[in-house]
C-alpha positions as CSV (number, residue, x, y, z in Angstrom):
1,N,79.6,18.2,4.1
2,V,81.7,17.4,7.3
3,V,80.0,15.6,10.0
4,L,81.9,16.0,13.5
5,T,81.9,13.8,16.6
6,L,81.0,16.8,18.6
7,D,77.6,16.7,20.8
8,I,76.7,20.3,19.8
9,G,74.4,20.5,23.0
10,L,77.1,19.2,25.3
11,Q,79.6,21.5,23.7
12,A,77.5,24.6,24.4
13,Y,76.7,23.4,27.9
14,V,80.5,23.0,28.7
15,E,81.4,26.3,27.2
16,N,78.8,28.1,29.3
17,L,79.7,26.1,32.4
18,L,83.4,27.2,32.2
19,A,82.3,30.9,31.6
20,E,80.0,30.8,34.6
21,A,81.8,28.7,37.0
22,V,85.6,29.4,36.7
23,P,85.1,33.1,37.8
24,K,83.4,31.9,40.9
25,L,86.2,29.5,42.1
26,P,87.7,30.7,45.4
27,S,91.3,31.1,44.1
28,E,92.1,34.7,43.5
29,K,94.7,33.8,40.9
30,K,92.6,31.8,38.6
31,E,93.1,32.4,34.9
32,G,92.3,30.3,31.9
33,A,90.6,26.9,31.9
34,A,89.7,23.9,29.6
35,C,87.4,20.9,29.5
36,V,87.5,17.9,27.3
37,V,85.0,15.1,27.1
38,L,85.8,11.9,25.2
39,D,83.9,8.8,24.3
40,V,85.8,6.0,26.2
41,K,85.5,3.4,23.5
42,G,86.8,5.3,20.5
43,A,88.3,8.5,21.8
44,D,85.6,10.5,19.9
45,V,85.8,14.1,21.1
46,L,82.2,14.8,22.3
47,A,83.1,18.3,23.7
48,A,86.3,20.5,24.0
49,A,85.9,23.9,25.5
50,S,88.6,26.6,26.4
51,Y,88.0,29.6,28.6
52,P,88.2,32.4,28.0
53,T,87.1,32.3,24.4
54,F,85.8,34.6,21.6
55,D,82.9,35.1,19.3
56,L,83.7,33.5,16.0
57,T,80.8,35.4,14.3
58,N,82.6,38.6,15.0
59,Y,86.1,37.4,14.7
60,A,87.7,40.7,13.3
61,A,86.4,42.9,16.0
62,E,87.2,40.3,18.6
63,L,90.8,40.0,17.5
64,T,91.0,43.8,17.6
65,E,89.5,44.0,21.1
66,K,91.2,41.0,22.6
67,G,94.4,40.3,20.7
68,D,96.6,41.8,23.6
69,D,94.4,40.1,26.4
70,P,96.9,38.4,28.7
71,L,94.5,35.6,29.2
72,K,95.0,34.6,25.6
73,P,91.3,33.9,24.5
74,F,92.5,32.8,21.2
75,L,94.6,29.9,22.7
76,N,92.7,26.6,22.4
77,R,93.7,25.4,26.0
78,A,91.8,22.0,25.5
79,F,94.5,21.0,22.8
80,Q,97.4,23.4,23.3
81,G,97.4,24.1,27.0
82,A,99.9,22.1,28.9
83,Y,99.5,21.6,32.7
84,P,101.2,19.4,35.4
85,P,98.9,16.5,36.1
86,G,99.4,16.5,39.8
87,S,97.8,13.5,41.5
88,T,95.8,12.6,38.5
89,F,99.1,10.9,37.5
90,K,98.8,8.4,40.4
91,M,96.7,6.0,38.6
92,L,99.5,5.5,36.1
93,T,102.0,4.9,38.8
94,A,99.4,2.5,40.3
95,V,99.1,0.5,37.1
96,A,102.7,0.4,36.4
97,G,103.4,-0.8,40.0
98,L,100.6,-3.4,39.8
99,E,101.7,-4.7,36.4
100,E,105.3,-4.9,36.9
101,E,106.7,-7.9,38.8
102,N,107.7,-7.6,42.5
103,I,106.5,-4.1,43.1
104,I,103.0,-4.2,44.6
105,T,99.8,-6.2,44.4
106,P,96.2,-4.8,45.0
107,T,96.6,-6.0,48.6
108,T,100.1,-4.7,49.4
109,V,100.2,-2.3,52.3
110,I,102.7,0.6,52.7
111,R,102.8,2.8,55.9
112,D,102.8,6.4,55.5
113,E,105.4,7.7,57.7
114,G,104.7,11.3,56.7
115,Q,108.2,12.2,55.2
116,Y,109.8,9.9,52.8
117,N,113.5,9.7,53.8
118,Y,114.8,6.9,51.6
119,Y,117.2,9.1,49.9
120,G,118.3,10.9,53.2
121,P,116.8,13.3,55.7
122,N,114.5,16.2,54.8
123,G,112.8,14.0,52.1
124,P,109.6,15.0,50.4
125,K,106.5,14.8,52.5
126,C,103.1,13.4,52.1
127,W,100.5,16.3,51.7
128,I,98.6,15.4,54.8
129,F,101.8,15.6,56.8
130,R,103.0,18.7,55.2
131,Q,99.5,20.5,55.9
132,Y,98.3,19.1,59.1
133,G,101.2,17.1,60.6
134,S,99.1,13.8,60.1
135,K,99.7,10.6,58.4
136,H,97.5,8.1,56.5
137,G,98.8,5.1,58.2
138,A,98.8,1.7,56.5
139,V,97.3,2.1,53.0
140,N,96.7,-0.3,50.0
141,V,96.8,1.0,46.3
142,S,93.0,1.6,46.3
143,K,93.0,3.6,49.5
144,A,96.2,5.4,48.4
145,I,94.2,6.7,45.3
146,E,91.3,7.6,47.3
147,V,93.2,9.7,49.8
148,S,95.9,10.6,47.4
149,C,98.7,9.4,49.7
150,N,102.0,10.9,48.4
151,Y,104.0,8.6,50.6
152,F,102.6,5.4,49.0
153,F,103.5,6.7,45.4
154,F,106.8,7.8,46.4
155,D,107.7,4.3,47.4
156,V,106.0,2.7,44.3
157,G,107.7,5.3,42.1
158,R,111.1,4.7,43.6
159,Q,110.8,0.9,43.0
160,L,109.7,1.3,39.5
161,G,112.4,3.9,38.5
162,I,112.1,6.8,36.0
163,E,112.5,4.6,33.0
164,R,109.4,2.4,33.5
165,L,107.3,5.5,34.6
166,M,108.4,7.0,31.2
167,D,107.4,3.8,29.3
168,Y,104.0,3.7,30.9
169,A,103.3,7.4,30.3
170,A,104.2,6.9,26.6
171,R,101.8,3.9,26.4
172,F,99.0,6.0,28.0
173,G,99.7,8.7,25.5
174,L,101.0,11.3,28.1
175,G,103.5,13.7,26.4
176,E,102.6,12.1,23.1
177,K,100.5,13.3,20.0
178,T,96.8,12.1,20.4
179,G,96.2,12.2,16.7
180,I,93.6,14.9,16.8
181,E,93.0,16.6,13.4
182,L,93.8,20.1,14.8
183,E,97.0,21.6,16.0
184,E,97.8,20.3,19.4
185,R,100.7,20.6,21.7
186,T,102.8,17.3,22.6
187,G,103.5,18.3,26.2
188,V,106.3,16.9,28.2
189,M,107.0,13.7,30.3
190,A,109.5,14.4,32.8
191,S,112.9,12.6,32.3
192,P,116.6,12.9,33.0
193,E,117.2,14.0,29.4
194,Y,114.6,16.8,29.6
195,T,115.9,18.0,33.0
196,Q,119.5,18.0,31.6
197,S,118.6,19.8,28.5
198,H,117.6,22.6,30.6
199,G,121.0,22.8,32.2
200,Q,119.8,21.2,35.5
201,T,121.0,17.9,37.2
202,W,118.8,14.9,37.5
203,Y,118.9,13.0,40.8
204,D,117.3,9.7,41.6
205,G,115.0,11.5,44.1
206,N,113.5,13.4,41.3
207,T,111.7,10.1,40.3
208,L,109.6,10.6,43.5
209,S,108.1,13.9,42.3
210,V,107.4,12.4,38.9
211,A,105.5,9.5,40.5
212,I,103.0,11.9,42.0
213,G,102.6,14.1,38.8
214,Q,105.1,16.9,39.8
215,E,108.6,17.6,38.4
216,S,108.6,18.8,34.8
217,S,105.7,16.6,33.4
218,Q,103.0,18.8,31.6
219,F,100.0,17.4,29.6
220,T,97.2,18.8,27.7
221,P,93.5,18.2,28.9
222,L,93.0,16.2,25.8
223,Q,95.8,13.9,26.7
224,L,94.5,13.6,30.3
225,A,91.1,12.6,28.9
226,N,92.5,10.0,26.7
227,Y,94.6,8.7,29.4
228,I,91.6,8.1,31.5
229,A,89.6,6.6,28.6
230,T,92.4,4.1,27.9
231,L,92.6,3.2,31.5
232,V,88.9,2.5,32.1
233,N,88.3,0.7,28.7
234,G,90.9,-1.8,29.7
235,G,94.0,-0.5,28.1
236,T,93.3,0.3,24.4
237,R,94.6,3.8,23.3
238,H,92.7,5.3,20.3
239,A,93.6,8.2,18.4
240,A,91.5,11.2,19.5
241,H,89.5,12.4,16.7
242,L,86.8,15.2,15.6
243,L,86.0,13.9,12.2
244,K,83.1,11.4,12.0
245,E,82.4,11.4,8.2
246,V,82.3,13.5,5.1
247,K,79.2,13.3,2.7
248,A,78.9,14.6,-0.8
249,N,77.5,18.2,-1.1
250,D,74.1,16.9,-1.9
251,F,74.3,14.3,0.9
252,S,73.7,11.5,-1.6
253,Q,76.6,9.5,-0.5
254,V,79.2,9.2,2.2
255,I,82.6,10.0,0.7
256,Y,84.6,9.2,3.8
257,E,83.9,7.5,7.1
258,Y,86.4,7.6,10.0
259,E,87.7,4.2,11.2
260,P,89.1,4.0,14.8
261,Q,92.8,4.1,15.0
262,V,94.5,2.1,17.8
263,L,97.8,3.7,18.8
264,G,98.7,1.1,21.4
265,T,97.6,-1.3,24.0
266,I,98.5,-1.8,27.6
267,E,97.9,-5.1,29.4
268,I,96.1,-4.4,32.6
269,Q,94.9,-7.4,34.6
270,D,91.3,-7.3,35.8
271,Q,92.2,-7.5,39.4
272,N,94.6,-4.5,39.0
273,L,92.2,-2.4,37.0
274,K,89.5,-3.1,39.6
275,A,91.7,-2.0,42.4
276,V,92.7,1.2,40.7
277,K,89.1,2.0,39.8
278,A,87.9,1.2,43.3
279,G,90.1,4.0,44.7
280,M,88.5,6.5,42.2
281,L,85.0,5.3,43.1
282,A,85.8,5.6,46.8
283,L,86.9,9.3,46.3
284,T,83.6,10.3,44.7
285,Q,81.6,8.3,47.5
286,N,83.4,9.8,50.5
287,S,85.4,13.1,50.4
288,L,83.7,14.4,47.2
289,S,80.2,12.8,47.8
290,G,78.6,16.1,47.9
291,A,79.3,16.8,44.3
292,F,78.2,13.4,43.1
293,R,75.5,12.4,45.3
294,G,72.6,13.4,43.3
295,L,73.8,11.5,40.0
296,P,71.8,8.3,39.4
297,F,75.0,6.5,38.5
298,Q,78.4,5.9,40.2
299,V,81.5,7.9,39.0
300,G,85.3,7.2,39.2
301,A,87.5,10.4,39.7
302,K,90.7,11.8,40.8
303,T,91.8,15.3,41.7
304,G,94.9,17.0,41.0
305,S,96.6,20.1,42.5
306,A,99.7,20.8,40.6
307,Q,102.1,23.0,42.4
308,T,103.5,26.1,40.5
309,G,105.2,27.7,43.5
310,L,102.9,28.7,46.4
311,Q,100.1,26.5,47.2
312,S,97.6,29.2,46.3
313,D,99.2,29.2,42.7
314,S,98.6,25.5,42.1
315,H,96.8,24.5,38.9
316,A,93.7,22.5,39.6
317,V,93.1,19.3,37.5
318,F,90.3,16.9,37.9
319,V,89.5,13.7,35.7
320,C,86.6,11.3,35.9
321,F,84.7,8.7,34.1
322,A,81.2,7.3,34.2
323,P,79.1,5.3,34.6
324,Y,81.6,3.5,36.9
325,D,80.2,0.0,36.0
326,D,80.3,0.4,32.2
327,P,82.4,3.5,31.4
328,E,81.1,5.5,28.7
329,I,82.6,9.0,28.8
330,A,85.9,10.4,30.2
331,V,86.3,14.1,31.3
332,A,89.3,16.2,32.1
333,L,89.2,19.8,33.5
334,A,92.1,22.0,34.1
335,V,91.9,25.6,35.6
336,E,95.2,27.6,35.6
337,H,96.1,28.8,39.2
338,G,92.7,27.2,40.2
339,G,93.8,25.9,43.4
340,S,92.6,22.5,44.6
341,G,91.5,20.0,42.1
342,S,88.6,19.2,44.5
343,E,87.2,22.7,43.6
344,L,86.2,21.4,40.1
345,A,84.2,18.4,41.2
346,Y,80.9,20.2,41.1
347,M,81.7,21.3,37.5
348,A,82.6,17.7,36.4
349,A,79.4,16.5,38.1
350,D,77.2,19.1,36.2
351,V,79.0,18.0,32.8
352,L,78.0,14.3,33.7
353,S,74.6,15.2,34.8
354,Y,73.9,17.1,31.5
355,Y,75.2,14.4,29.4
356,F,73.3,11.5,30.6
357,S,70.0,13.2,31.5
358,S,69.9,14.8,28.1
359,Q,70.6,11.5,26.1
360,E,66.8,10.9,25.8
361,T,65.7,14.5,25.8
362,R,68.3,16.4,23.9
363,E,67.3,17.7,20.4
364,E,68.4,15.3,17.6
365,I,70.2,17.3,14.8
366,P,67.9,17.3,11.8
367,M,69.1,15.0,9.0
368,E,69.5,16.1,5.5
369,N,66.1,16.6,3.5
370,T,64.2,16.9,6.7
371,L,61.5,19.5,7.1
372,I,62.3,21.7,10.2
373,R,59.0,22.8,11.8
């Protein structure tokens, strides 16, 4: 008898939420989606849903009917779908910049000039300058995370260099196996070697795109959830897992009990973690306040809109954790061609609301040798 880490009520809720909410997103080109919910302290998978999906109880008929569906309902996007992280990568760039000497501190201010022309004219633009002709002005790291200031992270990424960004990505498990017991995709962390292996030329300026989650980086929703869990638990990266324990066929004894596996640690000074989390909190209290206002606890979050060509074709990515003061769960959502990551905020808020409101009221799974009335 195998006992899993899944919260079956939460799993069902997340599956139904994706099925109901994704088709209603404003993007006309939306396709598949995934959501992963992890326990922050041990990377237990509490829910992992992929959309569209299939009915396992009628697998043969479903395979015949949906085998050629272009949306690939048999693909487990939670573990095997890989997406550019977009601006959800900016917390990693922030941590690297804060922890490495002579880059930035929590109080360092960088002025957004709209277009980053360090490597010459016609450099990359901050999103607000590209869309509205505006600038964020002078911002520190917390404010830069809140308003997602590309210019700030262009400058931090340039100072760090691609090697240090790659190093921190590996430490956070991005582009690395998570350890999950099922088949998973490794993903890709952008690098000169990867670019050159595809017959393209790497330029120093490519690092600017990497620092804001673009370029060739692609990660699974599971990796993104574990990255956030690692960040907010203070820097301990656990192997993600579904197996909790195995009991004898008559439940008389526990044959195997999962022991948490630490894959690595990242030293994050308290003041630096506080600065990064503060930016994620400000996002939910200001521009995304409509989605999170009704929750009885505070939430830290980050949106991501990963360009795949035209802006309308962007993949939507959203990561969050809660409660803010004592993080318990981390959530990652991704919608293929879903548009803006901010569109997923209400879905994430619904997941958090269900999880925490149902802790006391959700039905407990009957234990063995229990009479079910």
